[in-house]
PyMOL commands that place a pseudoatom at each C-alpha (Angstrom):
pseudoatom trace, name=CA, resn=MET, resi=1, chain=A, elem=C, hetatm=0, pos=[132.682, -26.299, 170.192]
pseudoatom trace, name=CA, resn=ASN, resi=2, chain=A, elem=C, hetatm=0, pos=[132.997, -22.392, 169.480]
pseudoatom trace, name=CA, resn=PRO, resi=3, chain=A, elem=C, hetatm=0, pos=[129.742, -21.369, 168.479]
pseudoatom trace, name=CA, resn=THR, resi=4, chain=A, elem=C, hetatm=0, pos=[129.682, -20.186, 164.731]
pseudoatom trace, name=CA, resn=CYS, resi=5, chain=A, elem=C, hetatm=0, pos=[129.371, -16.787, 163.490]
pseudoatom trace, name=CA, resn=SER, resi=6, chain=A, elem=C, hetatm=0, pos=[125.853, -15.010, 163.404]
pseudoatom trace, name=CA, resn=PHE, resi=7, chain=A, elem=C, hetatm=0, pos=[125.954, -13.391, 160.498]
pseudoatom trace, name=CA, resn=SER, resi=8, chain=A, elem=C, hetatm=0, pos=[123.019, -15.673, 158.441]
pseudoatom trace, name=CA, resn=GLY, resi=9, chain=A, elem=C, hetatm=0, pos=[125.221, -18.854, 156.039]
pseudoatom trace, name=CA, resn=CYS, resi=10, chain=A, elem=C, hetatm=0, pos=[128.847, -18.498, 157.565]
pseudoatom trace, name=CA, resn=GLU, resi=11, chain=A, elem=C, hetatm=0, pos=[130.205, -20.894, 159.635]
pseudoatom trace, name=CA, resn=LYS, resi=12, chain=A, elem=C, hetatm=0, pos=[133.443, -19.148, 160.985]
pseudoatom trace, name=CA, resn=SER, resi=13, chain=A, elem=C, hetatm=0, pos=[133.929, -19.594, 164.519]
pseudoatom trace, name=CA, resn=GLU, resi=14, chain=A, elem=C, hetatm=0, pos=[132.793, -16.073, 166.310]
pseudoatom trace, name=CA, resn=PHE, resi=15, chain=A, elem=C, hetatm=0, pos=[135.635, -13.881, 167.203]
pseudoatom trace, name=CA, resn=ASN, resi=16, chain=A, elem=C, hetatm=0, pos=[133.613, -11.614, 169.018]
pseudoatom trace, name=CA, resn=ARG, resi=17, chain=A, elem=C, hetatm=0, pos=[131.331, -12.618, 171.847]
pseudoatom trace, name=CA, resn=LYS, resi=18, chain=A, elem=C, hetatm=0, pos=[129.329, -9.296, 171.820]
pseudoatom trace, name=CA, resn=HIS, resi=19, chain=A, elem=C, hetatm=0, pos=[128.677, -9.086, 168.086]
pseudoatom trace, name=CA, resn=GLY, resi=20, chain=A, elem=C, hetatm=0, pos=[128.709, -12.535, 167.814]
pseudoatom trace, name=CA, resn=LEU, resi=21, chain=A, elem=C, hetatm=0, pos=[130.934, -12.632, 164.189]
pseudoatom trace, name=CA, resn=CYS, resi=22, chain=A, elem=C, hetatm=0, pos=[133.298, -14.216, 163.114]
pseudoatom trace, name=CA, resn=SER, resi=23, chain=A, elem=C, hetatm=0, pos=[136.765, -11.951, 162.533]
pseudoatom trace, name=CA, resn=SER, resi=24, chain=A, elem=C, hetatm=0, pos=[135.671, -11.285, 159.142]
pseudoatom trace, name=CA, resn=HIS, resi=25, chain=A, elem=C, hetatm=0, pos=[132.016, -10.072, 159.650]
pseudoatom trace, name=CA, resn=TYR, resi=26, chain=A, elem=C, hetatm=0, pos=[133.759, -8.461, 162.951]
pseudoatom trace, name=CA, resn=HIS, resi=27, chain=A, elem=C, hetatm=0, pos=[136.309, -6.261, 160.569]
pseudoatom trace, name=CA, resn=GLN, resi=28, chain=A, elem=C, hetatm=0, pos=[133.323, -5.339, 158.209]
pseudoatom trace, name=CA, resn=HIS, resi=29, chain=A, elem=C, hetatm=0, pos=[131.297, -4.445, 161.125]
pseudoatom trace, name=CA, resn=LYS, resi=30, chain=A, elem=C, hetatm=0, pos=[134.397, -2.346, 162.443]
pseudoatom trace, name=CA, resn=ILE, resi=31, chain=A, elem=C, hetatm=0, pos=[134.493, -0.164, 159.300]
pseudoatom trace, name=CA, resn=GLY, resi=32, chain=A, elem=C, hetatm=0, pos=[131.049, 0.548, 159.011]
pseudoatom trace, name=CA, resn=LYS, resi=33, chain=A, elem=C, hetatm=0, pos=[130.149, -1.664, 156.074]
pseudoatom trace, name=CA, resn=GLN, resi=34, chain=A, elem=C, hetatm=0, pos=[127.133, -3.079, 155.442]
pseudoatom trace, name=CA, resn=LEU, resi=35, chain=A, elem=C, hetatm=0, pos=[127.261, -7.314, 156.647]
pseudoatom trace, name=CA, resn=ALA, resi=36, chain=A, elem=C, hetatm=0, pos=[127.648, -9.540, 153.274]
pseudoatom trace, name=CA, resn=PRO, resi=37, chain=A, elem=C, hetatm=0, pos=[128.933, -12.806, 152.318]
pseudoatom trace, name=CA, resn=LEU, resi=38, chain=A, elem=C, hetatm=0, pos=[132.530, -13.617, 152.672]
pseudoatom trace, name=CA, resn=ARG, resi=39, chain=A, elem=C, hetatm=0, pos=[134.534, -13.622, 149.275]
pseudoatom trace, name=CA, resn=PRO, resi=40, chain=A, elem=C, hetatm=0, pos=[135.988, -17.008, 148.714]
pseudoatom trace, name=CA, resn=HIS, resi=41, chain=A, elem=C, hetatm=0, pos=[139.448, -17.577, 149.149]
pseudoatom trace, name=CA, resn=GLY, resi=42, chain=A, elem=C, hetatm=0, pos=[142.325, -19.550, 147.247]
pseudoatom trace, name=CA, resn=LYS, resi=43, chain=A, elem=C, hetatm=0, pos=[140.871, -20.431, 144.209]
pseudoatom trace, name=CA, resn=ARG, resi=44, chain=A, elem=C, hetatm=0, pos=[143.352, -20.654, 141.911]
pseudoatom trace, name=CA, resn=SER, resi=45, chain=A, elem=C, hetatm=0, pos=[141.402, -22.119, 138.906]
pseudoatom trace, name=CA, resn=GLY, resi=46, chain=A, elem=C, hetatm=0, pos=[138.697, -21.423, 136.989]
pseudoatom trace, name=CA, resn=ILE, resi=47, chain=A, elem=C, hetatm=0, pos=[136.781, -18.587, 135.264]
pseudoatom trace, name=CA, resn=CYS, resi=48, chain=A, elem=C, hetatm=0, pos=[136.547, -15.216, 136.524]
pseudoatom trace, name=CA, resn=GLN, resi=49, chain=A, elem=C, hetatm=0, pos=[133.462, -14.893, 138.405]
pseudoatom trace, name=CA, resn=SER, resi=50, chain=A, elem=C, hetatm=0, pos=[132.481, -11.052, 137.240]
pseudoatom trace, name=CA, resn=GLU, resi=51, chain=A, elem=C, hetatm=0, pos=[129.475, -10.871, 134.324]
pseudoatom trace, name=CA, resn=PHE, resi=52, chain=A, elem=C, hetatm=0, pos=[130.830, -11.279, 130.973]
pseudoatom trace, name=CA, resn=CYS, resi=53, chain=A, elem=C, hetatm=0, pos=[134.584, -12.238, 132.014]
pseudoatom trace, name=CA, resn=THR, resi=54, chain=A, elem=C, hetatm=0, pos=[136.122, -15.137, 130.694]
pseudoatom trace, name=CA, resn=MET, resi=55, chain=A, elem=C, hetatm=0, pos=[139.496, -14.492, 131.985]
pseudoatom trace, name=CA, resn=THR, resi=56, chain=A, elem=C, hetatm=0, pos=[140.861, -17.177, 134.255]
pseudoatom trace, name=CA, resn=ALA, resi=57, chain=A, elem=C, hetatm=0, pos=[140.270, -16.836, 138.044]
pseudoatom trace, name=CA, resn=SER, resi=58, chain=A, elem=C, hetatm=0, pos=[143.561, -15.945, 140.322]
pseudoatom trace, name=CA, resn=ALA, resi=59, chain=A, elem=C, hetatm=0, pos=[142.230, -14.440, 143.136]
pseudoatom trace, name=CA, resn=SER, resi=60, chain=A, elem=C, hetatm=0, pos=[139.260, -14.783, 145.474]
pseudoatom trace, name=CA, resn=GLY, resi=61, chain=A, elem=C, hetatm=0, pos=[137.954, -16.194, 142.120]
pseudoatom trace, name=CA, resn=MET, resi=62, chain=A, elem=C, hetatm=0, pos=[138.494, -13.296, 139.983]
pseudoatom trace, name=CA, resn=CYS, resi=63, chain=A, elem=C, hetatm=0, pos=[140.858, -12.422, 137.064]
pseudoatom trace, name=CA, resn=LYS, resi=64, chain=A, elem=C, hetatm=0, pos=[143.771, -9.806, 138.168]
pseudoatom trace, name=CA, resn=ALA, resi=65, chain=A, elem=C, hetatm=0, pos=[142.240, -7.045, 136.420]
pseudoatom trace, name=CA, resn=HIS, resi=66, chain=A, elem=C, hetatm=0, pos=[138.669, -7.668, 137.902]
pseudoatom trace, name=CA, resn=TYR, resi=67, chain=A, elem=C, hetatm=0, pos=[140.226, -8.565, 141.395]
pseudoatom trace, name=CA, resn=GLU, resi=68, chain=A, elem=C, hetatm=0, pos=[142.294, -4.944, 141.582]
pseudoatom trace, name=CA, resn=ILE, resi=69, chain=A, elem=C, hetatm=0, pos=[139.165, -3.165, 140.735]
pseudoatom trace, name=CA, resn=ASP, resi=70, chain=A, elem=C, hetatm=0, pos=[137.238, -4.504, 143.521]
pseudoatom trace, name=CA, resn=ARG, resi=71, chain=A, elem=C, hetatm=0, pos=[139.927, -4.117, 145.898]
pseudoatom trace, name=CA, resn=ASP, resi=72, chain=A, elem=C, hetatm=0, pos=[140.350, -0.614, 144.876]
pseudoatom trace, name=CA, resn=ARG, resi=73, chain=A, elem=C, hetatm=0, pos=[136.444, -0.198, 145.172]
pseudoatom trace, name=CA, resn=ARG, resi=74, chain=A, elem=C, hetatm=0, pos=[136.053, -2.080, 148.667]
pseudoatom trace, name=CA, resn=TYR, resi=75, chain=A, elem=C, hetatm=0, pos=[139.275, -0.129, 149.971]
pseudoatom trace, name=CA, resn=GLY, resi=76, chain=A, elem=C, hetatm=0, pos=[140.529, 2.762, 148.042]
pseudoatom trace, name=CA, resn=ARG, resi=77, chain=A, elem=C, hetatm=0, pos=[144.135, 2.395, 146.801]
pseudoatom trace, name=CA, resn=SER, resi=78, chain=A, elem=C, hetatm=0, pos=[144.939, 6.029, 147.718]
pseudoatom trace, name=CA, resn=CYS, resi=79, chain=A, elem=C, hetatm=0, pos=[144.524, 7.852, 151.485]
pseudoatom trace, name=CA, resn=SER, resi=80, chain=A, elem=C, hetatm=0, pos=[141.129, 9.059, 151.634]
pseudoatom trace, name=CA, resn=PHE, resi=81, chain=A, elem=C, hetatm=0, pos=[142.803, 12.759, 153.065]
pseudoatom trace, name=CA, resn=GLN, resi=82, chain=A, elem=C, hetatm=0, pos=[141.342, 15.437, 150.313]
pseudoatom trace, name=CA, resn=ALA, resi=83, chain=A, elem=C, hetatm=0, pos=[143.724, 15.021, 147.511]
pseudoatom trace, name=CA, resn=CYS, resi=84, chain=A, elem=C, hetatm=0, pos=[146.707, 12.285, 148.840]
pseudoatom trace, name=CA, resn=GLU, resi=85, chain=A, elem=C, hetatm=0, pos=[147.529, 10.177, 146.664]
pseudoatom trace, name=CA, resn=LYS, resi=86, chain=A, elem=C, hetatm=0, pos=[149.695, 8.011, 149.103]
pseudoatom trace, name=CA, resn=PRO, resi=87, chain=A, elem=C, hetatm=0, pos=[148.663, 4.608, 149.577]
pseudoatom trace, name=CA, resn=VAL, resi=88, chain=A, elem=C, hetatm=0, pos=[146.277, 3.311, 152.020]
pseudoatom trace, name=CA, resn=SER, resi=89, chain=A, elem=C, hetatm=0, pos=[148.278, 1.959, 155.119]
pseudoatom trace, name=CA, resn=ASN, resi=90, chain=A, elem=C, hetatm=0, pos=[145.571, 1.512, 157.627]
pseudoatom trace, name=CA, resn=VAL, resi=91, chain=A, elem=C, hetatm=0, pos=[142.139, -0.274, 155.960]
pseudoatom trace, name=CA, resn=SER, resi=92, chain=A, elem=C, hetatm=0, pos=[139.859, 0.458, 158.999]
pseudoatom trace, name=CA, resn=PHE, resi=93, chain=A, elem=C, hetatm=0, pos=[140.583, 4.542, 158.680]
pseudoatom trace, name=CA, resn=LEU, resi=94, chain=A, elem=C, hetatm=0, pos=[141.837, 4.425, 155.073]
pseudoatom trace, name=CA, resn=LEU, resi=95, chain=A, elem=C, hetatm=0, pos=[144.227, 6.752, 155.929]
pseudoatom trace, name=CA, resn=CYS, resi=96, chain=A, elem=C, hetatm=0, pos=[148.442, 6.650, 154.436]
pseudoatom trace, name=CA, resn=ALA, resi=97, chain=A, elem=C, hetatm=0, pos=[150.721, 5.683, 156.940]
pseudoatom trace, name=CA, resn=GLY, resi=98, chain=A, elem=C, hetatm=0, pos=[151.409, 9.419, 157.287]
pseudoatom trace, name=CA, resn=HIS, resi=99, chain=A, elem=C, hetatm=0, pos=[148.263, 10.996, 157.560]
pseudoatom trace, name=CA, resn=ASN, resi=100, chain=A, elem=C, hetatm=0, pos=[147.828, 7.548, 159.782]
pseudoatom trace, name=CA, resn=GLN, resi=101, chain=A, elem=C, hetatm=0, pos=[150.945, 8.855, 162.203]
pseudoatom trace, name=CA, resn=GLN, resi=102, chain=A, elem=C, hetatm=0, pos=[149.141, 12.234, 162.861]
pseudoatom trace, name=CA, resn=ARG, resi=103, chain=A, elem=C, hetatm=0, pos=[145.517, 10.484, 163.674]
pseudoatom trace, name=CA, resn=ILE, resi=104, chain=A, elem=C, hetatm=0, pos=[147.703, 8.320, 166.603]
pseudoatom trace, name=CA, resn=LYS, resi=105, chain=A, elem=C, hetatm=0, pos=[148.946, 11.855, 167.720]
pseudoatom trace, name=CA, resn=GLY, resi=106, chain=A, elem=C, hetatm=0, pos=[145.542, 13.046, 167.834]
pseudoatom trace, name=CA, resn=LYS, resi=107, chain=A, elem=C, hetatm=0, pos=[146.617, 16.291, 165.365]
pseudoatom trace, name=CA, resn=ASN, resi=108, chain=A, elem=C, hetatm=0, pos=[144.529, 17.781, 163.192]
pseudoatom trace, name=CA, resn=LEU, resi=109, chain=A, elem=C, hetatm=0, pos=[144.757, 15.719, 159.428]
pseudoatom trace, name=CA, resn=THR, resi=110, chain=A, elem=C, hetatm=0, pos=[146.954, 18.446, 157.388]
pseudoatom trace, name=CA, resn=ALA, resi=111, chain=A, elem=C, hetatm=0, pos=[148.771, 17.963, 153.849]
pseudoatom trace, name=CA, resn=LEU, resi=112, chain=A, elem=C, hetatm=0, pos=[151.861, 15.921, 154.401]
pseudoatom trace, name=CA, resn=ARG, resi=113, chain=A, elem=C, hetatm=0, pos=[155.208, 17.918, 154.113]
pseudoatom trace, name=CA, resn=MET, resi=114, chain=A, elem=C, hetatm=0, pos=[156.952, 16.365, 151.271]
pseudoatom trace, name=CA, resn=ARG, resi=115, chain=A, elem=C, hetatm=0, pos=[160.863, 17.279, 150.137]
pseudoatom trace, name=CA, resn=ARG, resi=116, chain=A, elem=C, hetatm=0, pos=[161.023, 19.955, 147.236]
pseudoatom trace, name=CA, resn=ARG, resi=117, chain=A, elem=C, hetatm=0, pos=[161.984, 18.257, 143.811]
pseudoatom trace, name=CA, resn=PRO, resi=118, chain=A, elem=C, hetatm=0, pos=[163.191, 19.789, 140.988]
pseudoatom trace, name=CA, resn=GLU, resi=119, chain=A, elem=C, hetatm=0, pos=[159.982, 20.255, 138.035]
pseudoatom trace, name=CA, resn=GLY, resi=120, chain=A, elem=C, hetatm=0, pos=[159.934, 17.156, 135.869]
pseudoatom trace, name=CA, resn=TYR, resi=121, chain=A, elem=C, hetatm=0, pos=[161.412, 15.297, 138.930]
pseudoatom trace, name=CA, resn=ARG, resi=122, chain=A, elem=C, hetatm=0, pos=[160.525, 11.786, 138.616]
pseudoatom trace, name=CA, resn=TRP, resi=123, chain=A, elem=C, hetatm=0, pos=[160.949, 8.855, 141.046]
pseudoatom trace, name=CA, resn=HIS, resi=124, chain=A, elem=C, hetatm=0, pos=[159.097, 5.348, 141.918]
pseudoatom trace, name=CA, resn=ASP, resi=125, chain=A, elem=C, hetatm=0, pos=[156.665, 5.189, 145.195]
pseudoatom trace, name=CA, resn=ASP, resi=126, chain=A, elem=C, hetatm=0, pos=[156.423, 2.176, 147.263]
pseudoatom trace, name=CA, resn=ASP, resi=127, chain=A, elem=C, hetatm=0, pos=[153.932, 0.420, 144.877]
pseudoatom trace, name=CA, resn=GLY, resi=128, chain=A, elem=C, hetatm=0, pos=[156.429, 0.877, 141.410]
pseudoatom trace, name=CA, resn=TYR, resi=129, chain=A, elem=C, hetatm=0, pos=[154.105, 3.838, 140.009]
pseudoatom trace, name=CA, resn=VAL, resi=130, chain=A, elem=C, hetatm=0, pos=[155.856, 6.945, 138.729]
pseudoatom trace, name=CA, resn=TYR, resi=131, chain=A, elem=C, hetatm=0, pos=[155.448, 10.159, 140.134]
pseudoatom trace, name=CA, resn=ILE, resi=132, chain=A, elem=C, hetatm=0, pos=[156.613, 13.607, 138.640]
pseudoatom trace, name=CA, resn=ALA, resi=133, chain=A, elem=C, hetatm=0, pos=[156.872, 16.956, 139.863]
pseudoatom trace, name=CA, resn=ALA, resi=134, chain=A, elem=C, hetatm=0, pos=[154.370, 19.674, 138.330]
pseudoatom trace, name=CA, resn=ARG, resi=135, chain=A, elem=C, hetatm=0, pos=[153.955, 22.068, 140.747]
pseudoatom trace, name=CA, resn=ASN, resi=136, chain=A, elem=C, hetatm=0, pos=[152.876, 24.303, 137.959]
pseudoatom trace, name=CA, resn=ASP, resi=137, chain=A, elem=C, hetatm=0, pos=[150.501, 21.934, 136.367]
pseudoatom trace, name=CA, resn=PRO, resi=138, chain=A, elem=C, hetatm=0, pos=[146.351, 22.049, 137.224]
pseudoatom trace, name=CA, resn=ARG, resi=139, chain=A, elem=C, hetatm=0, pos=[146.488, 18.551, 137.202]
pseudoatom trace, name=CA, resn=SER, resi=140, chain=A, elem=C, hetatm=0, pos=[148.977, 17.851, 139.981]
pseudoatom trace, name=CA, resn=ASN, resi=141, chain=A, elem=C, hetatm=0, pos=[147.947, 17.006, 143.752]
pseudoatom trace, name=CA, resn=VAL, resi=142, chain=A, elem=C, hetatm=0, pos=[148.067, 19.416, 146.567]
pseudoatom trace, name=CA, resn=ASN, resi=143, chain=A, elem=C, hetatm=0, pos=[151.697, 18.624, 147.039]
pseudoatom trace, name=CA, resn=GLY, resi=144, chain=A, elem=C, hetatm=0, pos=[152.562, 19.273, 143.386]
pseudoatom trace, name=CA, resn=TYR, resi=145, chain=A, elem=C, hetatm=0, pos=[152.953, 15.670, 142.183]
pseudoatom trace, name=CA, resn=ILE, resi=146, chain=A, elem=C, hetatm=0, pos=[151.211, 13.692, 139.505]
pseudoatom trace, name=CA, resn=PHE, resi=147, chain=A, elem=C, hetatm=0, pos=[151.095, 10.058, 138.672]
pseudoatom trace, name=CA, resn=GLU, resi=148, chain=A, elem=C, hetatm=0, pos=[152.974, 9.853, 135.392]
pseudoatom trace, name=CA, resn=HIS, resi=149, chain=A, elem=C, hetatm=0, pos=[150.445, 7.308, 133.824]
pseudoatom trace, name=CA, resn=ARG, resi=150, chain=A, elem=C, hetatm=0, pos=[147.806, 9.558, 134.285]
pseudoatom trace, name=CA, resn=LEU, resi=151, chain=A, elem=C, hetatm=0, pos=[149.688, 13.062, 133.343]
pseudoatom trace, name=CA, resn=VAL, resi=152, chain=A, elem=C, hetatm=0, pos=[149.755, 10.991, 129.664]
pseudoatom trace, name=CA, resn=MET, resi=153, chain=A, elem=C, hetatm=0, pos=[146.589, 9.531, 129.206]
pseudoatom trace, name=CA, resn=SER, resi=154, chain=A, elem=C, hetatm=0, pos=[145.064, 12.896, 129.782]
pseudoatom trace, name=CA, resn=ASP, resi=155, chain=A, elem=C, hetatm=0, pos=[147.862, 14.625, 127.589]
pseudoatom trace, name=CA, resn=PHE, resi=156, chain=A, elem=C, hetatm=0, pos=[146.825, 11.906, 124.859]
pseudoatom trace, name=CA, resn=LEU, resi=157, chain=A, elem=C, hetatm=0, pos=[142.761, 12.298, 125.532]
pseudoatom trace, name=CA, resn=GLY, resi=158, chain=A, elem=C, hetatm=0, pos=[143.751, 16.265, 125.504]
pseudoatom trace, name=CA, resn=ARG, resi=159, chain=A, elem=C, hetatm=0, pos=[141.477, 16.961, 128.680]
pseudoatom trace, name=CA, resn=PRO, resi=160, chain=A, elem=C, hetatm=0, pos=[141.975, 16.385, 132.503]
pseudoatom trace, name=CA, resn=LEU, resi=161, chain=A, elem=C, hetatm=0, pos=[141.041, 12.691, 133.647]
pseudoatom trace, name=CA, resn=LEU, resi=162, chain=A, elem=C, hetatm=0, pos=[137.126, 12.829, 135.091]
pseudoatom trace, name=CA, resn=PRO, resi=163, chain=A, elem=C, hetatm=0, pos=[137.084, 12.117, 138.890]
pseudoatom trace, name=CA, resn=MET, resi=164, chain=A, elem=C, hetatm=0, pos=[135.848, 8.272, 137.982]
pseudoatom trace, name=CA, resn=GLU, resi=165, chain=A, elem=C, hetatm=0, pos=[138.164, 7.602, 135.222]
pseudoatom trace, name=CA, resn=ASN, resi=166, chain=A, elem=C, hetatm=0, pos=[141.584, 5.359, 136.007]
pseudoatom trace, name=CA, resn=VAL, resi=167, chain=A, elem=C, hetatm=0, pos=[144.426, 4.692, 134.015]
pseudoatom trace, name=CA, resn=HIS, resi=168, chain=A, elem=C, hetatm=0, pos=[145.310, 0.316, 133.780]
pseudoatom trace, name=CA, resn=HIS, resi=169, chain=A, elem=C, hetatm=0, pos=[148.826, -1.056, 132.640]
pseudoatom trace, name=CA, resn=LYS, resi=170, chain=A, elem=C, hetatm=0, pos=[148.360, -3.507, 129.837]
pseudoatom trace, name=CA, resn=ASN, resi=171, chain=A, elem=C, hetatm=0, pos=[150.807, -5.166, 131.162]
pseudoatom trace, name=CA, resn=GLY, resi=172, chain=A, elem=C, hetatm=0, pos=[151.107, -5.160, 134.910]
pseudoatom trace, name=CA, resn=VAL, resi=173, chain=A, elem=C, hetatm=0, pos=[154.592, -3.023, 134.797]
pseudoatom trace, name=CA, resn=LYS, resi=174, chain=A, elem=C, hetatm=0, pos=[153.441, -0.088, 136.843]
pseudoatom trace, name=CA, resn=ASP, resi=175, chain=A, elem=C, hetatm=0, pos=[156.298, 2.494, 135.367]
pseudoatom trace, name=CA, resn=ASP, resi=176, chain=A, elem=C, hetatm=0, pos=[155.693, 1.422, 131.781]
pseudoatom trace, name=CA, resn=ASN, resi=177, chain=A, elem=C, hetatm=0, pos=[153.774, 4.219, 130.318]
pseudoatom trace, name=CA, resn=GLN, resi=178, chain=A, elem=C, hetatm=0, pos=[153.901, 4.402, 127.259]
pseudoatom trace, name=CA, resn=ILE, resi=179, chain=A, elem=C, hetatm=0, pos=[150.432, 5.369, 125.909]
pseudoatom trace, name=CA, resn=ALA, resi=180, chain=A, elem=C, hetatm=0, pos=[150.662, 1.636, 123.907]
pseudoatom trace, name=CA, resn=ASN, resi=181, chain=A, elem=C, hetatm=0, pos=[150.604, -0.068, 127.433]
pseudoatom trace, name=CA, resn=LEU, resi=182, chain=A, elem=C, hetatm=0, pos=[147.790, 2.579, 128.946]
pseudoatom trace, name=CA, resn=GLU, resi=183, chain=A, elem=C, hetatm=0, pos=[143.990, 1.204, 128.941]
pseudoatom trace, name=CA, resn=LEU, resi=184, chain=A, elem=C, hetatm=0, pos=[141.382, 4.198, 130.136]
pseudoatom trace, name=CA, resn=TRP, resi=185, chain=A, elem=C, hetatm=0, pos=[139.620, 2.603, 132.675]
pseudoatom trace, name=CA, resn=THR, resi=186, chain=A, elem=C, hetatm=0, pos=[135.746, 3.742, 134.383]
pseudoatom trace, name=CA, resn=ARG, resi=187, chain=A, elem=C, hetatm=0, pos=[134.650, 2.959, 137.545]
pseudoatom trace, name=CA, resn=SER, resi=188, chain=A, elem=C, hetatm=0, pos=[131.507, 4.639, 136.793]
pseudoatom trace, name=CA, resn=GLN, resi=189, chain=A, elem=C, hetatm=0, pos=[128.725, 1.847, 137.678]
pseudoatom trace, name=CA, resn=PRO, resi=190, chain=A, elem=C, hetatm=0, pos=[124.389, 1.919, 138.133]
pseudoatom trace, name=CA, resn=SER, resi=191, chain=A, elem=C, hetatm=0, pos=[123.650, 2.416, 141.571]
pseudoatom trace, name=CA, resn=GLY, resi=192, chain=A, elem=C, hetatm=0, pos=[121.101, -0.636, 141.522]
pseudoatom trace, name=CA, resn=GLN, resi=193, chain=A, elem=C, hetatm=0, pos=[120.884, -3.518, 139.240]
pseudoatom trace, name=CA, resn=ARG, resi=194, chain=A, elem=C, hetatm=0, pos=[117.065, -2.635, 138.023]
pseudoatom trace, name=CA, resn=VAL, resi=195, chain=A, elem=C, hetatm=0, pos=[116.769, -2.703, 134.668]
pseudoatom trace, name=CA, resn=VAL, resi=196, chain=A, elem=C, hetatm=0, pos=[115.973, 1.492, 134.468]
pseudoatom trace, name=CA, resn=ASP, resi=197, chain=A, elem=C, hetatm=0, pos=[119.237, 2.736, 136.858]
pseudoatom trace, name=CA, resn=LYS, resi=198, chain=A, elem=C, hetatm=0, pos=[121.312, 0.203, 133.536]
pseudoatom trace, name=CA, resn=VAL, resi=199, chain=A, elem=C, hetatm=0, pos=[119.250, 2.005, 131.083]
pseudoatom trace, name=CA, resn=ALA, resi=200, chain=A, elem=C, hetatm=0, pos=[120.160, 5.829, 133.012]
pseudoatom trace, name=CA, resn=TRP, resi=201, chain=A, elem=C, hetatm=0, pos=[123.781, 4.290, 133.362]
pseudoatom trace, name=CA, resn=ALA, resi=202, chain=A, elem=C, hetatm=0, pos=[124.610, 3.180, 129.606]
pseudoatom trace, name=CA, resn=LYS, resi=203, chain=A, elem=C, hetatm=0, pos=[122.907, 6.503, 128.648]
pseudoatom trace, name=CA, resn=GLU, resi=204, chain=A, elem=C, hetatm=0, pos=[125.592, 8.534, 130.668]
pseudoatom trace, name=CA, resn=ILE, resi=205, chain=A, elem=C, hetatm=0, pos=[128.250, 6.511, 129.305]
pseudoatom trace, name=CA, resn=LEU, resi=206, chain=A, elem=C, hetatm=0, pos=[127.123, 7.343, 126.225]
pseudoatom trace, name=CA, resn=ALA, resi=207, chain=A, elem=C, hetatm=0, pos=[126.802, 11.322, 126.673]
pseudoatom trace, name=CA, resn=THR, resi=208, chain=A, elem=C, hetatm=0, pos=[130.514, 10.968, 127.950]
pseudoatom trace, name=CA, resn=TYR, resi=209, chain=A, elem=C, hetatm=0, pos=[132.254, 9.144, 125.308]
pseudoatom trace, name=CA, resn=GLY, resi=210, chain=A, elem=C, hetatm=0, pos=[130.267, 9.161, 122.532]
pseudoatom trace, name=CA, resn=GLU, resi=211, chain=A, elem=C, hetatm=0, pos=[128.816, 6.334, 120.409]
pseudoatom trace, name=CA, resn=ASP, resi=212, chain=A, elem=C, hetatm=0, pos=[132.349, 5.393, 118.445]
pseudoatom trace, name=CA, resn=PHE, resi=213, chain=A, elem=C, hetatm=0, pos=[135.101, 5.531, 120.888]
pseudoatom trace, name=CA, resn=SER, resi=214, chain=A, elem=C, hetatm=0, pos=[137.984, 4.397, 118.147]
pseudoatom trace, name=CA, resn=SER, resi=215, chain=A, elem=C, hetatm=0, pos=[140.751, 5.367, 120.681]
pseudoatom trace, name=CA, resn=GLY, resi=216, chain=A, elem=C, hetatm=0, pos=[141.176, 1.922, 121.037]
pseudoatom trace, name=CA, resn=VAL, resi=217, chain=A, elem=C, hetatm=0, pos=[142.597, 3.282, 125.285]
pseudoatom trace, name=CA, resn=LEU, resi=218, chain=A, elem=C, hetatm=0, pos=[138.708, 2.495, 126.581]
pseudoatom trace, name=CA, resn=VAL, resi=219, chain=A, elem=C, hetatm=0, pos=[137.779, -0.627, 128.422]
pseudoatom trace, name=CA, resn=GLY, resi=220, chain=A, elem=C, hetatm=0, pos=[134.589, -0.387, 130.756]
for i in range(1, 220): cmd.bond("trace and resi %d" % i, "trace and resi %d" % (i + 1))
show_as sticks, trace
zoom trace
């Protein structure tokens, strides 16, 4: 019988003999993450495990919305290179396909060249989101493009989005960018779970949004 993973409580078979870890915990080690218990897979019923959420669990014990937030937090939706917003292709290096090819070829990572499109041109990326060519807009990325849903929310709020803010599609349709279908989400969260941390976090949220955020687009 193959030995089991050396991580406490893990009963999966050993995958890497040098570290005595299963494939999942070895992947955590390989990408530099602190080893942690694995999330349960295949849970298609029950209530979302996220605190205060009462939605039905659909993936890894979480509802669809919290699963996507957790996935973004763990892996990142966008390439880690500067302002590149292309989706991650190589999870180990958190790079999109284009920047991962630069890495493989031993080149210094540089901004990807994109075919020049006329101002205001709209198109769908591989994930179904809508991009707009807006080279003259200071809110655009280094290549002169911006996600339409971020642009719509920014115009609605009358200010650029903060680094901790993202935009959620209520109906899950990623190219339905009517303001009625968009919600402002925030990834801001306490660095710890002590009461003093949460109080400081709550004060920061109130200082940013005020005590009466009545636009109906904030979910946090």
